[in-house]
C-alpha positions as CSV (number, residue, x, y, z in Angstrom):
1,M,38.6,93.9,47.8
2,S,42.1,93.9,49.4
3,H,45.1,92.6,47.4
4,L,45.6,89.8,50.0
5,L,42.0,88.6,49.5
6,E,42.3,88.9,45.7
7,D,45.5,86.8,45.9
8,R,43.9,84.2,48.0
9,Q,40.9,84.1,45.7
10,K,43.1,83.6,42.6
11,A,45.0,80.8,44.4
12,M,41.8,79.0,45.3
13,F,40.5,79.2,41.8
14,S,43.9,78.0,40.4
15,A,43.9,75.1,42.8
16,Y,40.3,74.2,41.9
17,S,41.1,74.4,38.2
18,K,43.9,72.0,38.7
19,R,41.5,69.7,40.6
20,L,39.1,69.9,37.6
21,Q,41.9,68.8,35.3
22,G,42.4,65.8,37.5
23,E,38.7,65.0,37.6
24,L,38.6,65.3,33.8
25,V,41.5,62.8,33.4
26,T,39.7,60.4,35.7
27,L,36.3,60.8,33.9
28,Q,38.0,60.2,30.6
29,L,39.6,57.1,31.9
30,H,36.2,55.9,33.2
31,L,34.6,56.7,29.9
32,G,37.2,54.5,28.2
33,Q,36.3,51.7,30.5
34,L,32.7,52.2,29.8
35,G,33.4,52.1,26.1
36,A,35.3,48.8,26.5
37,G,32.3,47.2,28.0
38,G,33.2,47.8,31.6
39,D,29.8,48.9,32.7
40,D,29.4,47.7,36.3
41,D,28.2,49.1,39.6
42,G,31.7,49.9,40.9
43,L,32.5,52.0,37.8
44,R,29.2,53.8,38.0
45,E,29.8,54.5,41.7
46,A,33.3,55.9,41.0
47,I,31.8,58.2,38.3
48,R,28.9,59.2,40.7
49,H,31.4,60.1,43.3
50,I,33.2,62.5,40.9
51,A,29.9,63.9,39.8
52,H,28.8,64.4,43.4
53,R,32.0,66.4,44.2
54,L,31.6,68.5,41.1
55,A,27.9,69.2,41.8
56,G,28.7,70.3,45.3
57,S,31.7,72.5,44.6
58,A,31.6,73.8,41.0
59,R,29.2,76.8,41.7
60,L,31.2,77.9,44.7
61,F,34.2,78.3,42.5
62,G,32.4,80.0,39.6
63,F,32.0,76.9,37.4
64,N,28.2,77.1,37.3
65,S,28.0,75.2,33.9
66,L,29.1,72.0,35.7
67,T,26.4,71.8,38.2
68,E,23.5,70.5,36.0
69,P,25.5,67.9,34.1
70,A,27.0,66.6,37.3
71,Q,23.7,66.4,39.0
72,T,22.3,64.5,36.0
73,V,25.0,61.9,36.2
74,E,24.3,61.5,40.0
75,I,20.6,60.9,39.3
76,L,21.3,58.4,36.5
77,V,23.5,56.3,38.8
78,G,20.8,56.3,41.4
79,S,18.2,55.3,38.9
80,Q,20.3,52.6,37.3
81,A,19.8,54.2,33.9
82,D,20.3,52.5,30.6
83,Y,24.0,52.2,29.6
84,L,23.8,54.5,26.5
85,I,22.0,57.2,28.4
86,F,24.5,57.0,31.2
87,K,27.5,57.0,28.9
88,N,26.2,60.0,27.0
89,S,25.6,61.9,30.2
90,V,29.1,61.1,31.4
91,E,30.5,62.3,28.1
92,L,28.5,65.5,28.4
93,L,29.9,66.0,31.9
94,A,33.5,65.4,30.7
95,N,33.0,67.8,27.8
96,S,31.6,70.4,30.2
97,V,34.6,70.0,32.5
98,E,37.0,70.3,29.6
99,R,35.3,73.6,28.5
100,A,35.3,74.9,32.0
101,V,39.0,74.3,32.5
102,A,39.7,76.0,29.1
103,Q,37.5,79.0,29.9
104,G,38.2,79.4,33.6
105,P,35.7,80.5,36.3
106,A,33.0,83.1,35.9
107,D,33.5,86.3,37.8
108,T,32.8,85.5,41.4
109,S,34.0,88.7,43.0
110,A,30.4,89.6,43.8
111,L,30.1,86.4,45.9
112,F,33.1,87.5,48.0
113,Q,31.9,91.0,48.4
114,E,28.5,89.8,49.5
115,A,30.0,87.5,52.0
116,S,32.3,90.2,53.4
117,T,29.5,92.7,53.8
118,S,27.1,90.3,55.5
119,R,29.5,89.9,58.5
């Protein structure tokens, strides 16, 4: 892989990691609102929106561990799940994001090599 491509890859992962940090802060804020009895459709929809973005983008940037908990939260919003089940799933997602930010992405160089050889 060329140095230019490696530099761009690192910049993309860095930007995504910063985005994850922002998503984590927002999830933690929403969790606090849930804990304070703020369980309503608007709050659940805001959390679903974050989960949807994470489910769609995490694997692309090497954060595979976020996909399943994010998809679970999305499903629970759609099914109007019980408050405690929903809250626990959001906590699991927030914890997963926190770990992912601390650990960084998995090695995704193979994804880029595969994409460049298929052209």
